[in-house]
C-alpha angles and dihedrals in degrees: 000000000000091000091051091050092051091048091050091049091050091048092051090049091051093048092050091044097046099046099051130110138187118256107234116246111258095015123136089240089060091053091049092049091053092044091051089053092051094047092048095240089117129041097199111150102220122126092214086220092103111051149221089052122205122243092228095136133084105161102124139037089252090056093049092050092047092055088069089064092054105049142336124267112277116283130188091028118199141154121253115190087341094306120118108248139170151147126275126193116229123220118279113233128193111184123188128181139170131199114194103198111005141345118298136182140025140222084071100136110200095005121107131232092261145168115215128012125352131174139182128194119196136171142128147136144269119229117197118192110169108298091346119098124186114186117183118184111148124185122223111201131191120183123185088206099196119189118267136170110285128181090276091055096045096043097032096128099029111124095188100130092190091059093044091047091052092048094050089042085067104037093045088063102044140048101223111126118199089217128020102226128304103282140056119290131220117181137163113215125191086234121177096001133133145159114212145159115229127199121171105306097345130091129184133173144081128306147169094199119134112255130209120193120186135039097270122124101199102020136026117189097204107034132000143151095260090110133044112275112266128221110264144154115238139198111185149140114266091202134003114294113222121224135165091271098044138285129310136205123188146166132189121185144175124192152142125273117203132213120242094232091225132101117243092251144333098280094182085082092062104087095194101034095100110176098330092126116088113196115227124238115260103250141118124239132230118224125199120184144157139190131189128188127193127197105195112220091224095056112059114214093005119127127186121191143179129191139174140181136196126184134179140171116271091234134129091288091055093048091051092059125101118265091255093054090045097051103037109012088154088076092059095030129187111317123242091225094053091053098045100117090182089069097047099267122138100194133275099261098267137105116210133186137166139190144194124209140182132194126188116197114203107186092164088064094030090239146110137199127193143178135194124191120185138178127208096200137040118255114243095227140328092282089056091053092048094048100042112015088153093062110120089348130143133184146192123202126179151128147176140223129203118210110201116221125219093237094048130272131071143257106226124204119184136164138180138180126196125188122191101156119117118264121239090264087089088076091073101017133044110256126182125228114241115268094004124101121182092192124054120333087048097168088075128206098328141112121212090345099309132102118264092196127046110349093223088076136215119346093002136125136201136197122188133183117187130188121181146159115231129190126162104318095333125101134181119182155140129230125195117198134183110195120186112199122224104323088179088068092043097055093044089051099047106025109135094008097098090237106136103149109065101081109144107239130171119201113193138174118199122199108196143172139186116197124180123196121172107311095345133090121193116196119182138165139172123199127192109200127201112199121198117199096352110209089003095293117129114255142064135259142171136236136180127213126188132179136180126182127191118200126186122195119206099221 
C-alpha cells in the first residue's frame, strides 16, 4: 500500500510539473494571478518579483480557472521515457494600436515607438517531453512608422550649444532612436519562446522570453518588457524552493543585446549641431545578470530581493577575458580602481548596476506595498555610502488595495512612483544617467533600440494613480499618469540660464476595459495625452493613443 501511495504521489507531482507553463510578462493572466494572491483567493507562493512566473499551482478554484487563460488542456498525449507528455496550445493574441500625433507608451515588448497604426500577432504551443519543454510563441510585428516631429525637427534652428551639448551627451551614450527609419517596418521576433530542461524546482535552458525583475507594476528599474526579449541562457527556480529559513526564488542569465541599426535622429536637420554626434562601433553586447528573492519563514507575506546586471561590448577586450569573466562578469563586476577617474582611469568597458527590493503582501487587508531601490554606480567605501546614499540612485514605490463589494467584485486602487533622475550630487561629482554610458559600451542598457529597464528612460520619472472595478475576469478602469521626460538632459541644457519652465511633461488619462466571454478576451484602452514643452520647446500640444487586443484561448 505504501508503494502504491508513493507511486501515486510521484505521478501527481509529474503531472503538475509536466503540464505547467509560464505566464507571459504583461499579460492579463499575470495581473489576475497577482490579484488573486492579494485578495486571498489563491495561495500561490510566488513573490511576483521574478517574472515570468510559472503556473505550477492548482490549489484553489481560482487557480484552476486561471490555468485556462494560460494554455489549453494537453493534446496529443504520449509517454516519453515513462513520463506523461503532451502538447498544449498557447493563446492567440492580435494586438492593434494607433498613435495620432507621435509615439506614446512603454512596456510594449516587440512594438516600436511609432506614429500611426501598429499591430502584432502572436501564438504558439508548448511541447512537453519528459523533463524537456519547448515553448514556441513568436511575435509578428508591423508598424506603419509615419513621420513625426523629433528633437531634430523641433530644435532644427536652435543655436543653444548648451542644449545641443546636453542632447548629444545623452544620445552618444545610448542606442534608443526616436524613429526607426523612414518607412514601414515588418519584423518577426522569436517572442516568448524557450527550450529548457526542468527537474523538480529547477529550470535551465535558452530563452527569448521577456523578463521582469522587481515588484513594480508599471516600471521596473532593472528588467522590464519595454524592449523585445533577447536571446539568453537561463538557470532559475521554476517555483519557490523551501529551506529551513524560508523559500527562495532565483534566476541567473547571460545573453546577447543587439543594436537597433538606426541613428538616434536625422542630424542634418540641426543647423548648429556641427560634429557633435559620435557614431557608435558596430558590435553586440553581452549581458550577465542575476536576481534572488527570499521569503523568510518567520514573516508571512514578506519578500526580500536583490538583483544586479553587468553588460559590455563583445569586442577584443571581451574576447581576451577568462571564461569565467566572459560568462558571468556580473559576479566580478566592474572594478572600483578601473573606474577611478581621479587616477587617470577611464573605466574597464563595463556598466554595472544593482538593486534591492521588498514586497509586503497583506491578504488580510487585500493589499500589497512594495519598494525598489537601485544604484547605477558602485560606492567607493562605506563612508561614501553613508554620506551620499542617493548618488546615482533610483527608486520605485507603490502598492494597491482591493475593496470588496457586497454584490461581488472589487474596487481596486493602486499607485506607483518611479524616479530615475540624477540626485543633486552630480553638481560636485560625476554621476551617470540610468541606462546611458558615454564610454564603452556606448549602446547603453538597450536591446534593439529599446530600454531593457524602466520604459520611461534615462533621467525620467513617472507617477500613476489607477482606479478600477473588477469582477470575475472583467475590468473597467481609469489610469492617470504624469511622466516627466529626461530631467538629466533638461538640467544640463538649462543650468545657469534662468530657464525653469520648459520641462517636458506628459499628462495622460487612460480609460481601459478587459471583457471575457467564453474563449475570448477583449482588452481595449484609449488615452488622451497632454504634452507640455514637447522636446523642451515652450508650448503645449495634444496626442491620442488607442489600443485593442483580441485574445483567443484554446480550451
